[in-house]
Backbone and ligand atoms as CSV (ligand in chain L), in Angstrom:
chain,resi,resn,atom,element,x,y,z
A,1,UNK,N,N,-9.281,8.068,-21.271
A,1,UNK,CA,C,-7.919,8.445,-21.133
A,1,UNK,C,C,-7.055,7.218,-21.793
A,2,UNK,N,N,-6.230,7.716,-22.593
A,2,UNK,CA,C,-5.503,6.930,-23.409
A,2,UNK,C,C,-4.219,6.191,-22.456
A,3,UNK,N,N,-3.625,5.314,-23.183
A,3,UNK,CA,C,-2.201,4.569,-22.322
A,3,UNK,C,C,-1.307,5.817,-22.023
A,4,UNK,N,N,-1.101,6.779,-23.076
A,4,UNK,CA,C,-0.170,7.642,-22.769
A,4,UNK,C,C,-0.479,8.681,-21.707
A,5,UNK,N,N,-1.527,9.173,-21.873
A,5,UNK,CA,C,-2.103,9.965,-20.705
A,5,UNK,C,C,-1.887,9.225,-19.342
A,6,UNK,N,N,-2.442,8.146,-19.354
A,6,UNK,CA,C,-2.319,7.458,-18.051
A,6,UNK,C,C,-0.994,7.416,-17.570
A,7,UNK,N,N,0.039,6.923,-18.328
A,7,UNK,CA,C,1.711,6.929,-18.053
A,7,UNK,C,C,1.825,8.311,-17.321
A,8,UNK,N,N,1.505,9.321,-18.193
A,8,UNK,CA,C,1.984,10.730,-17.586
A,8,UNK,C,C,1.240,11.053,-16.204
A,9,UNK,N,N,-0.023,10.640,-16.342
A,9,UNK,CA,C,-0.594,10.809,-14.907
A,9,UNK,C,C,0.184,10.008,-13.778
A,10,UNK,N,N,0.498,8.895,-13.976
A,10,UNK,CA,C,1.437,7.967,-13.078
A,10,UNK,C,C,2.702,8.962,-12.629
A,11,UNK,N,N,3.352,9.576,-13.777
A,11,UNK,CA,C,4.477,10.000,-13.572
A,11,UNK,C,C,4.472,11.340,-12.541
A,12,UNK,N,N,3.202,12.097,-12.887
A,12,UNK,CA,C,2.832,13.622,-11.906
A,12,UNK,C,C,2.601,12.953,-10.653
A,13,UNK,N,N,1.694,11.901,-10.500
A,13,UNK,CA,C,1.193,11.598,-9.055
A,13,UNK,C,C,2.532,10.747,-8.386
A,14,UNK,N,N,3.521,10.257,-9.058
A,14,UNK,CA,C,4.602,9.653,-8.476
A,14,UNK,C,C,5.461,10.946,-7.678
A,15,UNK,N,N,5.671,12.026,-8.596
A,15,UNK,CA,C,6.536,13.029,-8.091
A,15,UNK,C,C,5.795,13.802,-7.043
A,16,UNK,N,N,4.568,13.711,-7.385
A,16,UNK,CA,C,3.722,14.605,-6.029
A,16,UNK,C,C,4.002,14.025,-4.753
A,17,UNK,N,N,3.984,12.595,-4.823
A,17,UNK,CA,C,3.940,11.721,-3.670
A,17,UNK,C,C,5.374,11.717,-3.191
A,18,UNK,N,N,6.388,11.730,-3.890
A,18,UNK,CA,C,7.796,11.376,-3.819
A,18,UNK,C,C,8.692,12.529,-4.360
A,19,UNK,N,N,8.385,13.731,-3.959
A,19,UNK,CA,C,9.018,14.887,-4.722
A,19,UNK,C,C,10.513,14.981,-4.548
A,20,UNK,N,N,11.498,14.857,-5.720
A,20,UNK,CA,C,12.701,15.018,-5.797
A,20,UNK,C,C,13.501,16.265,-5.247
A,21,UNK,N,N,14.564,16.217,-4.638
A,21,UNK,CA,C,15.351,17.589,-4.255
A,21,UNK,C,C,14.331,18.481,-3.512
A,22,UNK,N,N,13.905,17.696,-2.457
A,22,UNK,CA,C,12.633,18.510,-1.634
A,22,UNK,C,C,13.410,18.932,-0.434
A,23,UNK,N,N,13.363,20.461,-0.139
A,23,UNK,CA,C,14.028,20.947,1.081
A,23,UNK,C,C,14.655,22.180,0.776
A,24,UNK,N,N,15.523,22.624,1.835
A,24,UNK,CA,C,16.257,23.925,1.736
A,24,UNK,C,C,17.692,23.495,1.461
A,25,UNK,N,N,18.188,24.392,0.419
A,25,UNK,CA,C,19.597,24.120,-0.107
A,25,UNK,C,C,20.390,25.115,0.949
A,26,UNK,N,N,21.292,24.503,1.838
A,26,UNK,CA,C,21.822,25.401,2.844
A,26,UNK,C,C,22.825,26.354,1.857
A,27,UNK,N,N,23.415,25.977,1.015
A,27,UNK,CA,C,24.527,26.512,0.321
A,27,UNK,C,C,23.913,27.283,-0.913
A,28,UNK,N,N,22.697,27.788,-1.047
A,28,UNK,CA,C,22.183,28.538,-2.233
A,28,UNK,C,C,22.661,29.642,-2.408
A,29,UNK,N,N,23.081,30.014,-3.827
A,29,UNK,CA,C,23.652,31.277,-4.185
A,29,UNK,C,C,22.309,32.147,-4.591
A,30,UNK,N,N,21.163,31.470,-4.999
A,30,UNK,CA,C,20.015,32.223,-5.490
A,30,UNK,C,C,18.927,31.494,-5.037
A,31,UNK,N,N,17.844,32.294,-4.627
A,31,UNK,CA,C,16.421,31.777,-4.153
A,31,UNK,C,C,15.370,32.755,-4.698
A,32,UNK,N,N,14.223,32.017,-4.816
A,32,UNK,CA,C,12.956,32.926,-4.864
A,32,UNK,C,C,11.630,32.224,-4.372
A,33,UNK,N,N,10.809,33.086,-4.254
A,33,UNK,CA,C,9.645,32.671,-3.887
A,33,UNK,C,C,8.433,32.721,-4.833
A,34,UNK,N,N,7.509,31.771,-5.122
A,34,UNK,CA,C,6.598,32.062,-6.149
A,34,UNK,C,C,5.095,31.763,-5.425
A,35,UNK,N,N,4.157,32.259,-5.893
A,35,UNK,CA,C,2.772,32.058,-5.514
A,35,UNK,C,C,1.802,31.900,-6.653
A,36,UNK,N,N,0.857,31.013,-6.779
A,36,UNK,CA,C,-0.050,31.148,-7.726
A,36,UNK,C,C,-1.436,31.173,-7.000
A,37,UNK,N,N,-1.920,32.376,-6.903
A,37,UNK,CA,C,-3.238,32.763,-6.033
A,37,UNK,C,C,-4.399,32.017,-6.544
A,38,UNK,N,N,-4.211,31.825,-7.995
A,38,UNK,CA,C,-5.562,31.133,-8.514
A,38,UNK,C,C,-5.684,29.646,-7.739
A,39,UNK,N,N,-4.822,29.102,-7.336
A,39,UNK,CA,C,-4.822,27.649,-6.923
A,39,UNK,C,C,-4.421,27.482,-5.482
A,40,UNK,N,N,-3.489,28.578,-5.072
A,40,UNK,CA,C,-3.062,28.411,-3.659
A,40,UNK,C,C,-1.599,27.750,-3.719
A,41,UNK,N,N,-1.002,27.499,-4.792
A,41,UNK,CA,C,0.180,26.828,-4.864
A,41,UNK,C,C,1.388,27.935,-4.430
A,42,UNK,N,N,2.359,27.326,-3.614
A,42,UNK,CA,C,3.279,28.279,-3.002
A,42,UNK,C,C,4.540,27.403,-3.045
A,43,UNK,N,N,5.689,28.109,-3.681
A,43,UNK,CA,C,6.973,27.340,-4.096
A,43,UNK,C,C,8.206,28.377,-3.787
A,44,UNK,N,N,9.161,27.767,-3.240
A,44,UNK,CA,C,10.291,28.293,-2.779
A,44,UNK,C,C,11.269,27.498,-3.793
A,45,UNK,N,N,12.463,28.223,-4.474
A,45,UNK,CA,C,13.351,27.386,-5.251
A,45,UNK,C,C,14.679,28.005,-4.691
A,46,UNK,N,N,15.661,27.181,-4.385
A,46,UNK,CA,C,17.034,27.160,-4.091
A,46,UNK,C,C,18.125,26.511,-4.964
A,47,UNK,N,N,18.828,27.558,-5.543
A,47,UNK,CA,C,19.934,26.938,-6.370
A,47,UNK,C,C,21.209,27.435,-5.986
A,48,UNK,N,N,22.216,26.605,-6.235
A,48,UNK,CA,C,23.690,26.910,-6.228
A,48,UNK,C,C,24.185,26.774,-7.793
A,49,UNK,N,N,24.702,28.176,-7.992
A,49,UNK,CA,C,25.051,28.375,-9.367
A,49,UNK,C,C,26.709,28.763,-9.268
A,50,UNK,N,N,27.438,28.043,-10.015
A,50,UNK,CA,C,28.841,28.314,-10.066
A,50,UNK,C,C,29.253,28.536,-11.608
A,51,UNK,N,N,29.852,29.571,-11.879
A,51,UNK,CA,C,30.395,29.793,-13.396
A,51,UNK,C,C,29.336,29.778,-14.214
A,52,UNK,N,N,27.921,30.165,-14.054
A,52,UNK,CA,C,26.964,30.284,-14.977
A,52,UNK,C,C,26.210,28.812,-15.074
A,53,UNK,N,N,26.709,27.782,-14.219
A,53,UNK,CA,C,26.223,26.301,-14.378
A,53,UNK,C,C,25.518,26.036,-13.015
A,54,UNK,N,N,24.267,25.424,-13.121
A,54,UNK,CA,C,23.579,25.126,-11.985
A,54,UNK,C,C,24.210,23.978,-11.342
A,55,UNK,N,N,24.704,23.903,-10.009
A,55,UNK,CA,C,25.356,22.808,-9.418
A,55,UNK,C,C,24.438,22.103,-8.635
A,56,UNK,N,N,23.477,22.640,-8.120
A,56,UNK,CA,C,22.583,22.066,-7.239
A,56,UNK,C,C,21.368,22.863,-7.254
A,57,UNK,N,N,20.156,22.062,-6.850
A,57,UNK,CA,C,18.826,22.892,-6.600
A,57,UNK,C,C,18.210,22.087,-5.787
A,58,UNK,N,N,17.408,22.779,-4.948
A,58,UNK,CA,C,16.046,22.316,-4.190
A,58,UNK,C,C,14.764,22.927,-4.064
A,59,UNK,N,N,13.738,22.582,-3.790
A,59,UNK,CA,C,12.437,23.483,-3.567
A,59,UNK,C,C,11.804,22.911,-2.412
A,60,UNK,N,N,11.073,23.709,-1.931
A,60,UNK,CA,C,9.945,23.472,-0.992
A,60,UNK,C,C,8.648,24.113,-1.413
A,61,UNK,N,N,7.649,23.706,-0.718
A,61,UNK,CA,C,6.311,24.257,-1.020
A,61,UNK,C,C,5.244,23.454,-0.719
A,62,UNK,N,N,4.103,24.015,-1.014
A,62,UNK,CA,C,2.767,23.509,-0.693
A,62,UNK,C,C,2.012,23.739,-1.943
A,63,UNK,N,N,1.142,22.844,-2.549
A,63,UNK,CA,C,0.311,23.383,-3.361
A,63,UNK,C,C,-0.356,21.752,-4.104
A,64,UNK,N,N,-0.988,22.076,-5.338
A,64,UNK,CA,C,-1.555,20.818,-5.927
A,64,UNK,C,C,-0.602,19.928,-6.634
A,65,UNK,N,N,-1.026,18.674,-7.175
A,65,UNK,CA,C,-0.278,17.769,-7.572
A,65,UNK,C,C,0.605,18.168,-8.813
A,66,UNK,N,N,-0.057,18.994,-9.565
A,66,UNK,CA,C,0.506,19.459,-10.833
A,66,UNK,C,C,1.793,20.415,-10.427
A,67,UNK,N,N,1.709,21.344,-9.362
A,67,UNK,CA,C,2.670,22.360,-9.192
A,67,UNK,C,C,3.724,21.630,-8.423
A,68,UNK,N,N,3.484,20.856,-7.628
A,68,UNK,CA,C,4.655,19.948,-7.024
A,68,UNK,C,C,5.295,18.965,-7.795
A,69,UNK,N,N,4.665,18.330,-8.766
A,69,UNK,CA,C,5.240,17.503,-9.610
A,69,UNK,C,C,6.109,18.315,-10.793
A,70,UNK,N,N,5.631,19.370,-11.041
A,70,UNK,CA,C,6.366,20.172,-12.036
A,70,UNK,C,C,7.738,20.729,-11.390
A,71,UNK,N,N,7.665,21.119,-10.167
A,71,UNK,CA,C,8.950,21.673,-9.526
A,71,UNK,C,C,9.778,20.533,-9.230
A,72,UNK,N,N,9.264,19.444,-8.918
A,72,UNK,CA,C,9.947,18.245,-8.574
A,72,UNK,C,C,10.796,17.758,-9.995
A,73,UNK,N,N,9.975,17.776,-10.961
A,73,UNK,CA,C,10.753,17.213,-12.185
A,73,UNK,C,C,11.568,18.215,-12.722
A,74,UNK,N,N,11.292,19.566,-12.773
A,74,UNK,CA,C,12.143,20.397,-12.915
A,74,UNK,C,C,13.482,20.319,-12.461
A,75,UNK,N,N,13.653,20.256,-11.067
A,75,UNK,CA,C,14.888,20.136,-10.257
A,75,UNK,C,C,15.594,18.917,-10.879
A,76,UNK,N,N,15.033,17.896,-11.536
A,76,UNK,CA,C,15.743,16.720,-11.909
A,76,UNK,C,C,16.628,17.056,-13.153
A,77,UNK,N,N,16.081,18.074,-14.027
A,77,UNK,CA,C,16.605,18.400,-15.170
A,77,UNK,C,C,17.670,19.514,-15.327
A,78,UNK,N,N,17.791,20.249,-14.188
A,78,UNK,CA,C,18.508,21.579,-14.052
A,78,UNK,C,C,20.019,21.291,-13.817
A,79,UNK,N,N,20.472,20.326,-13.422
A,79,UNK,CA,C,21.740,20.108,-12.770
A,79,UNK,C,C,22.707,20.160,-13.955
A,80,UNK,N,N,23.780,20.809,-13.917
A,80,UNK,CA,C,24.811,20.763,-15.138
A,80,UNK,C,C,24.337,21.776,-16.214
A,81,UNK,N,N,23.232,22.357,-16.126
A,81,UNK,CA,C,22.895,23.119,-17.217
A,81,UNK,C,C,23.335,24.600,-17.063
A,82,UNK,N,N,23.561,25.220,-18.259
A,82,UNK,CA,C,23.861,26.779,-17.990
A,82,UNK,C,C,22.430,27.564,-18.117
A,83,UNK,N,N,22.734,28.917,-17.512
A,83,UNK,CA,C,21.552,29.537,-17.522
A,83,UNK,C,C,20.870,29.774,-18.878
A,84,UNK,N,N,21.594,29.815,-19.961
A,84,UNK,CA,C,21.200,30.108,-21.269
A,84,UNK,C,C,20.191,28.637,-21.818
A,85,UNK,N,N,20.877,27.645,-21.232
A,85,UNK,CA,C,20.170,26.287,-21.578
A,85,UNK,C,C,18.783,26.106,-20.632
A,86,UNK,N,N,18.902,26.665,-19.801
A,86,UNK,CA,C,17.552,26.665,-18.814
A,86,UNK,C,C,16.617,27.650,-19.265
A,87,UNK,N,N,17.187,28.821,-19.922
A,87,UNK,CA,C,16.063,29.723,-20.397
A,87,UNK,C,C,15.332,29.174,-21.595
A,88,UNK,N,N,16.416,28.660,-22.262
A,88,UNK,CA,C,15.696,27.776,-23.473
A,88,UNK,C,C,14.917,26.786,-23.348
A,89,UNK,N,N,15.118,25.994,-22.280
A,89,UNK,CA,C,14.157,25.010,-22.000
A,89,UNK,C,C,13.016,25.531,-21.367
A,90,UNK,N,N,12.892,26.600,-20.625
A,90,UNK,CA,C,11.845,27.386,-20.071
A,90,UNK,C,C,10.941,27.982,-21.372
A,91,UNK,N,N,11.536,28.341,-22.256
A,91,UNK,CA,C,10.766,28.964,-23.308
A,91,UNK,C,C,9.939,27.985,-24.005
A,92,UNK,N,N,10.746,26.843,-24.140
A,92,UNK,CA,C,9.942,25.615,-25.079
A,92,UNK,C,C,8.838,25.166,-24.228
A,93,UNK,N,N,9.039,24.902,-22.677
A,93,UNK,CA,C,7.973,24.513,-21.947
A,93,UNK,C,C,6.765,25.286,-21.844
A,94,UNK,N,N,7.054,26.536,-21.749
A,94,UNK,CA,C,6.068,27.649,-21.612
A,94,UNK,C,C,5.482,27.601,-22.878
A,95,UNK,N,N,5.916,27.765,-24.110
A,95,UNK,CA,C,5.312,27.799,-25.510
A,95,UNK,C,C,4.589,26.571,-25.684
A,96,UNK,N,N,4.967,25.321,-25.180
A,96,UNK,CA,C,4.263,24.330,-25.444
A,96,UNK,C,C,2.891,23.951,-24.473
A,97,UNK,N,N,3.041,24.662,-23.166
A,97,UNK,CA,C,1.845,24.612,-22.373
A,97,UNK,C,C,0.766,25.689,-22.953
A,98,UNK,N,N,1.139,26.680,-23.558
A,98,UNK,CA,C,0.128,27.777,-24.150
A,98,UNK,C,C,-0.096,27.530,-25.589
A,99,UNK,N,N,0.359,26.510,-26.049
A,99,UNK,CA,C,0.002,26.339,-27.501
A,99,UNK,C,C,-1.376,25.675,-27.797
A,100,UNK,N,N,-1.856,25.389,-28.906
A,100,UNK,CA,C,-2.901,24.986,-29.259
A,100,UNK,C,C,-3.125,23.209,-28.854
A,101,UNK,N,N,-3.998,22.778,-28.574
A,101,UNK,CA,C,-4.250,21.431,-28.247
A,101,UNK,C,C,-3.540,20.466,-29.263
A,102,UNK,N,N,-3.795,20.774,-30.440
A,102,UNK,CA,C,-3.278,19.934,-31.470
A,102,UNK,C,C,-1.955,20.302,-32.179
A,103,UNK,N,N,-1.132,21.308,-31.583
A,103,UNK,CA,C,0.244,21.577,-31.989
A,103,UNK,C,C,1.094,20.413,-31.541
A,104,UNK,N,N,2.077,20.015,-32.589
A,104,UNK,CA,C,2.867,19.132,-32.149
A,104,UNK,C,C,3.795,19.404,-31.086
A,105,UNK,N,N,4.134,18.511,-30.169
A,105,UNK,CA,C,5.030,18.687,-28.968
A,105,UNK,C,C,6.446,18.111,-29.192
A,106,UNK,N,N,7.654,19.013,-29.048
A,106,UNK,CA,C,8.805,18.867,-29.175
A,106,UNK,C,C,9.518,17.832,-28.158
A,107,UNK,N,N,9.072,16.683,-28.136
A,107,UNK,CA,C,9.292,15.734,-26.781
A,107,UNK,C,C,11.017,15.645,-26.752
A,108,UNK,N,N,11.714,15.583,-27.801
A,108,UNK,CA,C,13.169,15.717,-28.023
A,108,UNK,C,C,13.823,16.869,-27.138
A,109,UNK,N,N,13.298,17.727,-27.348
A,109,UNK,CA,C,13.889,19.033,-26.557
A,109,UNK,C,C,13.281,18.978,-25.061
A,110,UNK,N,N,11.949,18.722,-25.107
A,110,UNK,CA,C,11.369,18.858,-23.678
A,110,UNK,C,C,11.804,17.539,-22.668
A,111,UNK,N,N,12.178,16.395,-23.445
A,111,UNK,CA,C,12.430,15.256,-22.585
A,111,UNK,C,C,11.221,14.962,-21.422
A,112,UNK,N,N,11.537,14.770,-20.280
A,112,UNK,CA,C,10.487,14.146,-19.363
A,112,UNK,C,C,9.589,15.525,-19.002
A,113,UNK,N,N,9.929,16.706,-19.335
A,113,UNK,CA,C,9.015,17.932,-19.330
A,113,UNK,C,C,7.582,17.564,-20.035
A,114,UNK,N,N,7.938,16.696,-21.228
A,114,UNK,CA,C,6.889,16.502,-22.112
A,114,UNK,C,C,5.576,15.954,-21.327
A,115,UNK,N,N,5.695,15.540,-20.096
A,115,UNK,CA,C,4.645,14.908,-19.356
A,115,UNK,C,C,3.570,15.779,-19.141
A,116,UNK,N,N,4.006,17.301,-19.122
A,116,UNK,CA,C,3.158,18.264,-18.723
A,116,UNK,C,C,2.339,18.771,-19.965
A,117,UNK,N,N,2.554,18.351,-21.210
A,117,UNK,CA,C,2.067,18.876,-22.348
A,117,UNK,C,C,0.642,18.632,-22.212
A,118,UNK,N,N,-0.084,17.701,-21.513
A,118,UNK,CA,C,-1.426,17.388,-21.464
A,118,UNK,C,C,-2.155,18.732,-20.877
A,119,UNK,N,N,-1.386,19.369,-19.934
A,119,UNK,CA,C,-1.977,20.327,-18.953
A,119,UNK,C,C,-2.845,21.549,-19.829
A,120,UNK,N,N,-2.265,21.574,-21.465
A,120,UNK,CA,C,-2.763,22.664,-22.288
A,120,UNK,C,C,-4.277,22.568,-22.561
A,121,UNK,N,N,-4.762,21.347,-22.081
A,121,UNK,CA,C,-6.107,21.043,-22.125
A,121,UNK,C,C,-6.890,21.621,-21.128
A,122,UNK,N,N,-6.038,22.070,-19.954
A,122,UNK,CA,C,-6.799,22.676,-18.852
A,122,UNK,C,C,-6.211,23.981,-18.638
A,123,UNK,N,N,-6.331,25.072,-19.462
A,123,UNK,CA,C,-5.747,26.155,-19.333
A,123,UNK,C,C,-5.727,26.876,-17.671
A,124,UNK,N,N,-6.740,26.438,-16.961
A,124,UNK,CA,C,-6.588,26.890,-15.644
A,124,UNK,C,C,-5.568,26.349,-14.832
A,125,UNK,N,N,-4.985,25.296,-15.179
A,125,UNK,CA,C,-3.847,24.431,-14.636
A,125,UNK,C,C,-2.532,24.908,-15.235
A,126,UNK,N,N,-2.638,25.565,-16.109
A,126,UNK,CA,C,-1.158,26.114,-16.871
A,126,UNK,C,C,-0.262,26.664,-15.849
A,127,UNK,N,N,-0.945,27.714,-15.032
A,127,UNK,CA,C,0.016,28.403,-13.957
A,127,UNK,C,C,0.444,27.436,-12.935
A,128,UNK,N,N,-0.227,26.361,-12.714
A,128,UNK,CA,C,0.197,25.445,-11.629
A,128,UNK,C,C,1.494,24.858,-12.254
A,129,UNK,N,N,1.492,24.318,-13.419
A,129,UNK,CA,C,2.586,23.817,-14.003
A,129,UNK,C,C,3.781,24.842,-14.461
A,130,UNK,N,N,3.568,25.850,-14.707
A,130,UNK,CA,C,4.786,26.844,-14.903
A,130,UNK,C,C,5.192,27.673,-13.677
A,131,UNK,N,N,4.643,27.371,-12.375
A,131,UNK,CA,C,4.814,28.329,-11.306
A,131,UNK,C,C,6.427,28.002,-10.886
A,132,UNK,N,N,6.735,26.778,-10.817
A,132,UNK,CA,C,8.199,26.540,-10.503
A,132,UNK,C,C,9.038,27.142,-11.493
A,133,UNK,N,N,8.868,27.187,-12.797
A,133,UNK,CA,C,9.708,27.698,-13.617
A,133,UNK,C,C,9.729,29.068,-13.655
A,134,UNK,N,N,8.785,30.094,-13.383
A,134,UNK,CA,C,8.668,31.412,-13.330
A,134,UNK,C,C,9.425,31.697,-12.151
A,135,UNK,N,N,9.437,30.811,-11.071
A,135,UNK,CA,C,10.020,31.227,-9.631
A,135,UNK,C,C,11.538,30.925,-10.058
A,136,UNK,N,N,11.762,29.784,-10.519
A,136,UNK,CA,C,13.283,29.499,-11.031
A,136,UNK,C,C,13.921,30.781,-11.895
A,137,UNK,N,N,13.222,31.384,-12.838
A,137,UNK,CA,C,13.732,32.536,-13.565
A,137,UNK,C,C,13.991,33.614,-12.589
A,138,UNK,N,N,12.910,33.861,-11.738
A,138,UNK,CA,C,12.920,34.724,-10.854
A,138,UNK,C,C,14.274,34.716,-9.833
A,139,UNK,N,N,14.582,33.487,-9.482
A,139,UNK,CA,C,15.756,33.011,-8.601
A,139,UNK,C,C,17.186,33.399,-9.399
A,140,UNK,N,N,17.052,33.112,-10.558
A,140,UNK,CA,C,18.439,33.249,-11.411
A,140,UNK,C,C,18.642,34.490,-11.643
A,141,UNK,N,N,17.680,35.514,-11.230
A,141,UNK,CA,C,17.954,36.914,-11.523
A,141,UNK,C,C,18.263,37.568,-10.036
A,142,UNK,N,N,18.068,36.783,-9.069
A,142,UNK,CA,C,18.050,37.470,-7.951
A,142,UNK,C,C,18.956,36.583,-7.094
A,143,UNK,N,N,20.442,37.095,-7.060
A,143,UNK,CA,C,21.382,36.629,-6.421
A,143,UNK,C,C,21.352,36.930,-4.736
A,144,UNK,N,N,21.462,35.802,-4.108
A,144,UNK,CA,C,21.361,36.200,-2.648
A,144,UNK,C,C,22.651,36.695,-2.199
A,145,UNK,N,N,22.663,37.931,-1.438
A,145,UNK,CA,C,23.702,38.657,-0.983
A,145,UNK,C,C,24.323,37.819,0.284
A,146,UNK,N,N,25.527,37.990,0.583
A,146,UNK,CA,C,26.195,37.061,1.495
A,146,UNK,C,C,27.033,38.187,2.619
L,1,ZN,ZN,ZN,-2.147,24.547,-8.490
């Protein structure tokens, strides 16, 4: 493992151990539940969206280190983003994780999400890393009735 991989692994382990924005968002306007039966990952995403912009986000769940770290890091990049920006980020994230191992990674666009680029070496773990994002996209299309 080279230095960069070691650094990425450290980030993932840190977010797994100390997940950010973990819990239930009482004033959620949107929510969804996601499962990855291949691994047993289970995630709930709560969002507060005002005028098409994410104001707050939290998640709950159990699963492997990659699924939890991915959800945790995801929640740290969503606040203040429009739904179009989020969709574009998800598209780039998904494209990167399902790309060939030697394809360049757009680290400028991905920012801290780039730590998951290494997951494409392990196709069976790609669903762990994308579960939170698929659940997020579900949640954004799933307005909670009040
Ligand atoms: Zn998993």
